[in-house]
C-alpha positions as CSV (number, residue, x, y, z in Angstrom):
1,M,5.8,-4.8,-31.8
2,I,7.0,-3.2,-28.6
3,G,3.6,-1.6,-28.0
4,E,1.9,-5.0,-28.1
5,S,4.4,-6.6,-25.7
6,H,4.1,-3.6,-23.3
7,A,0.3,-4.0,-23.3
8,T,0.6,-7.7,-22.5
9,I,2.9,-6.9,-19.6
10,V,0.5,-4.3,-18.3
11,R,-2.5,-6.7,-18.5
12,E,-0.5,-9.5,-16.7
13,V,0.7,-7.1,-14.0
14,K,-2.8,-5.8,-13.4
15,K,-4.1,-9.3,-12.8
16,F,-2.0,-9.4,-9.6
17,T,-1.8,-5.7,-8.5
18,E,-5.4,-4.7,-8.7
19,P,-6.8,-7.2,-6.2
20,L,-3.8,-6.6,-3.9
21,V,-4.4,-2.8,-4.0
22,E,-8.1,-3.2,-3.3
23,R,-7.4,-5.2,-0.2
24,K,-4.6,-2.9,1.0
25,I,-6.5,0.4,0.6
26,A,-10.0,-0.7,1.6
27,D,-9.7,0.4,5.3
28,V,-8.1,3.8,4.5
29,V,-10.7,4.5,1.8
30,R,-13.5,3.6,4.1
31,E,-12.1,5.4,7.2
32,H,-11.5,8.7,5.3
33,N,-14.3,8.4,2.8
34,L,-11.9,8.8,-0.1
35,P,-13.2,9.3,-3.7
36,K,-12.8,6.7,-6.5
37,I,-10.0,8.8,-8.0
38,F,-7.8,7.9,-5.0
39,A,-8.2,4.1,-5.6
40,D,-7.7,4.6,-9.4
41,Q,-4.5,6.5,-8.8
42,V,-3.1,4.0,-6.4
43,R,-3.9,1.1,-8.7
44,F,-2.2,3.0,-11.6
45,D,0.9,3.8,-9.5
46,I,1.4,0.2,-8.2
47,A,0.9,-1.2,-11.7
48,G,3.4,1.4,-13.0
49,I,5.9,0.4,-10.4
50,C,5.6,-3.3,-11.3
51,V,5.8,-2.6,-15.1
52,E,8.9,-0.5,-14.6
53,S,10.4,-3.3,-12.6
54,E,9.5,-5.9,-15.2
55,C,11.1,-3.8,-17.9
56,A,14.2,-2.7,-16.0
57,D,16.5,-4.8,-18.0
58,V,15.5,-2.8,-21.1
59,Y,14.8,0.6,-19.7
60,P,15.8,1.9,-16.3
61,P,13.0,2.5,-13.8
62,S,12.2,6.1,-13.0
63,F,9.0,8.0,-12.1
64,F,6.9,5.2,-10.7
65,M,9.7,3.5,-8.9
66,S,10.6,6.7,-7.1
67,N,7.0,6.9,-5.9
68,G,7.3,3.3,-4.7
69,Y,9.4,4.5,-1.8
70,W,6.4,6.3,-0.3
71,Y,4.1,3.3,-0.7
72,V,6.5,1.0,1.0
73,N,6.8,3.4,3.9
74,G,3.0,3.6,4.4
75,H,2.3,6.8,2.6
76,F,0.4,7.8,-0.5
77,P,1.9,10.2,-3.1
78,C,-1.2,12.1,-4.1
79,G,-0.3,15.1,-6.3
80,W,2.2,17.8,-7.0
81,R,2.4,21.4,-5.8
82,G,4.0,23.9,-8.1
83,D,5.4,23.5,-11.6
84,F,6.1,20.0,-12.7
85,P,9.1,19.6,-13.3
86,P,11.6,21.1,-12.4
87,Q,10.1,23.0,-9.5
88,G,7.5,22.1,-6.9
89,Q,7.2,19.1,-4.7
90,L,5.3,15.8,-4.4
91,V,2.3,15.8,-2.1
92,I,2.5,12.9,0.4
93,Y,-0.2,11.7,2.8
């Protein structure tokens, strides 16, 4: 089943992404006293980017990969202002 293979991919990706995210965000979380939801969202986004990349040969990357640009450039996409979609804008820190 597709669902089962997707779940397997997600589990495997998280084995690598979660420890990496924890190390990379530890200083910013501590410095700004950020809530748990921040770390949860970053972990979710990074895993989503990797899963989209892993499945790109079957389904083109979209939402998470577009957020990847901000992470690579040292920012955190942290919300949306306005109606999602088609109006509004991504909130970047």
